[in-house]
C-alpha positions in Angstrom: -17.7 -15.2 -17.6 -19.9 -13.5 -14.4 -20.2 -9.9 -14.7 -19.4 -7.6 -12.1 -20.0 -4.1 -11.1 -18.4 -2.1 -8.3 -19.8 0.3 -7.0 -17.1 3.1 -5.6 -13.6 3.3 -7.1 -12.2 3.8 -4.2 -9.2 2.1 -2.9 -11.8 -0.5 -0.9 -13.7 -1.1 -4.5 -10.2 -1.2 -6.7 -8.8 -3.5 -4.2 -11.5 -6.3 -5.1 -11.3 -5.4 -8.4 -7.5 -6.1 -8.2 -8.2 -9.3 -6.5 -11.0 -11.0 -8.6 -8.4 -10.1 -11.5 -5.5 -11.3 -10.0 -5.1 -15.0 -10.5 -4.8 -16.0 -13.9 -5.5 -19.7 -13.4 -8.5 -19.5 -11.8 -12.2 -18.1 -12.9 -11.8 -14.9 -14.8 -14.5 -12.2 -14.5 -15.7 -9.1 -16.6 -15.3 -6.4 -13.7 -16.9 -3.2 -13.8 -15.9 -0.8 -11.5 -18.2 2.6 -11.2 -16.7 5.6 -9.9 -18.4 8.8 -9.6 -15.5 11.2 -9.7 -12.1 10.1 -11.1 -10.6 13.1 -9.3 -11.7 11.3 -6.0 -11.7 14.9 -4.7 -14.4 13.7 -1.7 -13.3 10.3 -1.5 -11.7 9.2 1.7 -9.1 7.5 0.0 -7.8 10.8 -0.9 -8.9 12.8 2.2 -7.6 10.2 4.8 -4.4 10.3 7.0 -3.4 7.3 5.6 -2.0 4.9 9.0 -1.7 1.8 9.6 -1.3 0.5 12.9 -1.7 -3.4 14.7 -2.6 -1.7 18.1 -6.3 -3.1 18.3 -8.9 -4.5 20.8 -9.8 -7.3 18.6 -8.6 -10.1 16.6 -10.2 -9.8 13.3 -9.1 -6.2 13.3 -5.5 -7.2 14.3 -5.0 -9.7 11.8 -6.3 -7.4 9.0 -3.6 -4.6 9.9 -1.1 -7.5 10.3 -1.9 -8.6 6.4 -1.9 -5.2 5.3 1.0 -4.1 5.9 3.1 -7.2 4.7 1.3 -5.9 1.7 2.6 -2.6 1.8 6.1 -3.6 1.9 6.2 -5.6 -0.7 3.0 -3.3 -3.2 5.7 -2.3 -5.5 6.4 -5.5 -7.4 3.0 -7.0 -6.3 0.8 -4.1 -8.1 3.9 -3.5 -10.6 2.7 -2.2 -14.1 5.1 -2.9 -16.8 8.3 -0.5 -15.5 6.3 1.0 -12.9 6.6 0.1 -9.6 4.2 2.1 -7.2 5.6 3.8 -3.9 2.9 5.1 -1.4 6.2 6.4 1.0 5.2 3.9 3.3 7.4 4.5 7.3 6.9 2.6 10.3 8.0 5.4 13.4 4.9 3.5 15.1 1.8 4.8 17.1 2.0 5.7 20.5 -0.8 5.4 22.5 -1.1 7.1 26.1 -2.9 6.6 28.9 -4.3 8.0 32.0 -4.6 6.2 35.1 -8.6 5.5 34.2 -7.4 3.7 31.2 -4.2 1.6 32.4 -6.4 -1.6 32.6 -7.8 -1.3 29.1 -4.2 -0.4 27.7 -3.1 -4.2 29.4 -5.6 -5.9 27.8 -5.1 -4.8 24.7 -1.9 -5.4 24.9 -2.6 -8.8 26.2 -4.3 -9.7 22.9 -2.1 -7.6 20.3 1.0 -10.0 22.2 -1.1 -12.6 21.8 -1.4 -12.0 17.7 2.5 -11.7 17.7 2.1 -7.7 17.5 5.6 -5.7 18.3 4.3 -3.9 20.8 5.7 -2.1 24.2 4.2 -0.8 27.2 6.5 2.2 28.8 6.6 3.8 32.0 6.2 7.3 32.3 9.5 7.5 33.0 10.6 5.1 29.9 8.5 7.3 27.8 10.6 10.3 28.8 13.5 8.8 28.5 12.4 7.7 24.3 10.8 11.0 23.8 12.1 13.9 25.9 9.9 16.2 24.1 6.7 15.1 25.6 5.3 15.7 28.8 3.8 12.9 31.2 1.7 14.3 33.1 -1.0 12.7 33.8 0.0 9.8 31.9 0.0 6.5 34.2 1.1 4.1 30.9 1.7 4.3 27.4 2.0 1.5 24.5 4.1 2.1 21.7 4.2 -0.2 18.5 7.7 -1.0 17.5 7.2 -1.7 13.7 4.4 -2.4 11.5 2.8 0.7 12.3 3.1 4.3 10.5 1.7 5.9 7.5 1.7 6.1 3.5 0.1 8.4 0.8 -3.3 7.0 0.5 -4.2 8.4 -2.7 -0.8 6.9 -4.8 -2.7 3.4 -2.5 -5.7 4.1 -4.6 -4.2 4.8 -7.8 -2.0 1.6 -7.4 -4.7 -0.5 -7.0 -6.6 1.2 -9.6 -3.8 0.8 -12.3 -3.4 -2.3 -11.4 -6.7 -3.2 -12.1 -7.1 -1.8 -15.0 -4.1 -3.2 -16.4 -5.9 -6.3 -15.7 -8.8 -6.0 -17.8 -10.9 -4.1 -15.0 -13.0 -1.5 -16.8 -14.0 1.8 -14.8 -16.7 4.2 -15.8 -17.3 7.5 -14.4 -20.9 8.0 -13.7 -22.8 8.1 -10.9 -25.3 5.2 -9.8 -28.8 5.3 -9.6 -30.1 3.1 -8.4 -30.2 -1.4 -9.1 -32.4 -3.2 -10.9 -33.4 -6.4 -8.9 -35.7 -9.5 -9.7 -36.3 -11.5 -6.9 -33.2 -12.3 -4.2 -30.8 -11.1 -6.8 -29.5 -7.7 -8.6 -29.2 -8.3 -11.9 -28.2 -4.3 -13.3 -26.8 -1.0 -12.0 -28.5 2.4 -13.2 -26.1 5.1 -14.2 -27.6 8.7 -14.1 -26.7 8.8 -17.9 -29.6 6.2 -18.9 -27.4 3.0 -18.8 -28.1 -0.1 -17.3 -25.0 -2.0 -16.3 -26.2 -5.9 -16.5 -24.5 -7.8 -14.0 -24.3 -11.3 -12.3 -22.6 -10.1 -8.9 -23.0 -6.5 -7.6 -20.4 -5.4 -5.3 -21.9 -2.1 -2.6 -18.1 -0.2 -2.2 -19.6 2.9 -2.4 -17.7 4.9 0.9 -20.0 7.1 3.0 -22.7 7.1 0.8 -23.0 3.0 0.8 -26.5 3.3 3.0 -28.0 4.6 -0.5 -27.0 1.7 -2.6 -28.2 -0.5 -0.2 -31.8 1.2 0.2 -31.9 0.7 -3.5 -32.1 -3.0 -3.0 -34.3 -2.8 0.2 -31.9 -2.9 2.9 -30.8 -0.9 5.8 -27.3 -0.5 6.0 -26.0 1.6 9.9 -23.7 3.8 8.1 -23.3 7.0 7.6 -20.6 10.1 6.3 -18.8 11.1 9.7 -17.0 14.6 9.0 -13.4 14.7 10.5 -11.0 17.5 9.8 -7.4 17.1 9.6 -5.1 20.2 10.2 -1.5 20.4 9.2 1.0 22.9 11.1 4.8 23.4 11.7 7.0 24.0 14.4 10.5 25.8 15.0 11.4 22.3 16.9 12.1 19.1 15.9 10.6 15.6 17.4 13.0 13.6 17.0 11.7 9.8 16.5 8.2 11.3 16.4 5.2 8.3 16.1 1.7 8.6 16.0 0.9 10.1 19.2 -3.1 9.5 20.7 -3.2 11.5 23.3 -6.0 11.0 26.5 -8.0 14.0 25.1 -8.3 12.0 22.3 -6.8 14.3 19.8 -3.8 12.2 16.8 -1.2 14.0 16.0 2.0 12.7 13.4 4.7 14.2 11.2 3.9 14.6 8.3 7.4 15.4 6.1 8.4 18.7 7.8 5.6 19.2 9.4 2.8 17.9 11.5 -1.2 16.7 10.8 -3.4 16.3 13.6 -7.3 15.6 13.8 -9.7 14.3 16.6 -13.2 13.0 16.9 -16.1 15.4 17.6 -18.2 14.5 21.1 -21.0 12.0 19.7 -23.7 15.1 20.3 -21.6 17.4 17.2 -21.1 14.7 15.3 -24.1 14.8 12.7 -24.6 12.3 9.4 -23.6 13.4 6.1 -22.3 17.1 7.6 -20.9 19.3 4.6 -17.4 19.1 4.1 -16.3 22.6 5.7 -13.2 22.3 8.0 -14.1 23.1 11.8 -11.4 25.7 12.1 -12.8 26.3 14.9 -11.8 23.3 17.1 -8.3 24.3 16.2 -7.9 27.4 18.4 -10.3 26.6 21.2 -9.5 22.4 21.5 -6.5 20.8 19.4 -4.0 23.4 19.9 -4.1 23.6 23.6 -4.2 20.1 24.4 -0.9 19.7 22.3 0.7 22.4 23.6 0.1 21.0 27.3 1.4 17.3 25.8 4.2 18.4 23.7 5.5 22.2 25.2 7.3 22.6 21.5 3.9 23.4 20.6 3.2 26.2 22.0 4.8 27.9 19.2 3.1 25.9 16.2 1.5 28.1 12.9 -1.2 26.0 11.2 -0.8 25.9 8.0 -3.6 24.5 5.9 -6.4 22.0 7.2 -9.2 19.5 5.1 -11.9 17.6 5.9 -12.8 14.1 4.7 -15.4 11.4 5.7 -15.3 8.6 8.0 -18.2 5.8 6.6 -18.9 5.4 10.1 -20.9 2.1 10.9 -23.0 3.3 13.5 -23.7 -0.1 14.7 -20.2 -1.0 16.2 -17.5 1.2 14.5 -16.5 -1.9 12.4 -16.5 -3.0 8.8 -19.2 -4.7 7.5 -18.4 -7.5 4.7 -20.4 -10.3 2.8 -23.5 -11.1 1.7 -27.4 -9.8 3.4 -29.8 -12.9 3.7 -32.0 -11.0 1.7 -30.1 -11.1 -1.4 -27.9 -13.9 -3.2 -25.5 -12.0 -5.4 -25.2 -8.1 -3.4 -21.7 -7.9 -1.5 -20.8 -5.4 1.1 -17.6 -3.8 2.0 -18.3 -1.0 4.1 -18.7 0.8 7.4 -14.7 0.5 8.2 -15.3 3.7 10.3 -11.8 4.8 9.8 -10.2 1.7 8.8 -10.9 1.5 5.7 -7.2 1.9 3.6 -5.2 -0.1 6.1 -7.7 -2.9 6.0 -8.3 -2.4 2.1 -5.9 -5.3 1.3 -7.5 -8.0 3.5 -10.9 -6.8 2.6 -10.1 -6.7 -1.5 -8.8 -10.5 -0.7 -12.1 -11.5 1.4 -14.6 -10.2 -0.8 -12.7 -11.5 -4.0 -12.6 -15.3 -2.3 -16.7 -14.9 -1.2 -17.1 -14.1 -5.0 -15.0 -16.8 -6.4 -15.0 -19.4 -3.9 -18.0 -18.8 -2.2 -16.0 -18.7 1.3 -13.2 -17.2 2.5 -9.8 -19.0 1.8 -7.2 -17.3 3.9 -8.4 -14.8 6.9 -11.6 -15.7 7.8 -13.6 -12.6 8.3 -16.9 -14.2 9.1 -16.6 -12.0 12.7 -17.4 -8.9 10.0 -20.7 -10.2 8.7 -24.3 -8.9 8.5 -25.2 -11.5 10.8 -23.8 -9.7 13.8 -26.2 -6.7 13.1 -29.0 -8.6 12.7 -28.7 -10.7 15.7 -27.7 -7.5 17.5 -24.2 -9.0 18.3 -21.6 -5.9 18.0 -17.9 -6.4 18.0 -16.9 -4.3 20.4 -13.3 -2.4 19.3 -12.2 0.0 22.4 -9.3 1.7 19.6 -10.8 3.6 17.8 -9.4 7.2 16.8 
């Protein structure tokens, strides 16, 4: 029985643990998941806006999220433990991308890619947009793209816990500890050092450490271009309702969506104001100076909003091309990477978890080919450009 140590017990690490233990007729693994904080207070899985979309510009991201939405729709039965059928509260009101005249060509190119992969999406003229969503201002909008199904949001913390509980029910052992180093012998990693002095012996190690993944890679002498990038999320109330409101991505770069009877929103700061591993302090000033004025311009009802809360979490940002890094590095034969999802980790965790489990079990992908996300593209300087980054 091969011993697997997974560093990081969030949604990615727990999905890998689940898929490794989900085949009773296949090889059995002795799985240990090392998670530094069982409360997940700083985990991206718990602090995410927890959304899923198919409106990407690259085939691999579309395919991973198509699998993800199918998995989420049947998750209650798939991840059932005894009589406990988890419910992540999935809803599918869609994503709405708004394009200025300068963004029309890219939106049309993305639309063609999405339709080629059977994504249920429609382009809307400003008139069609206004007819469908009367509460929106079409000032400055030349074209919009709306997901008609397969896009929406859910409870990310419940998703994490569903994977974790199912993996544990299959025999995975969760250890609350800080990983502090790797024991490496030649081309293999043979153990994970923990802060309380124990070393977990391992035949296979998985780096699923999220925003802290670069440090784990460094212990093996590998440069991983992943850094934690802070993202603030603001919640606010509005006295008016917005019937049928999807997740909206404005031309300003701000996104918003309903959250119960309220709304949440956020944005990506400019590159020169987006440092690595910044403290998780909410950027409150940004709401008053940038977000609220832009929201009120796009949705007039938002002139009367009241901010009700805020939090900050990390994107585990792949600085090379903002896409996941999956699989082995050529310098090490048994250290698997599942990192750098750049804000797509929760929606891609079913596909990534299944894929890494297949690599470990079979030595190659058996279902969805995730090789476009391998380390090879980084080492060969072949970025996989995703145009639809939020």
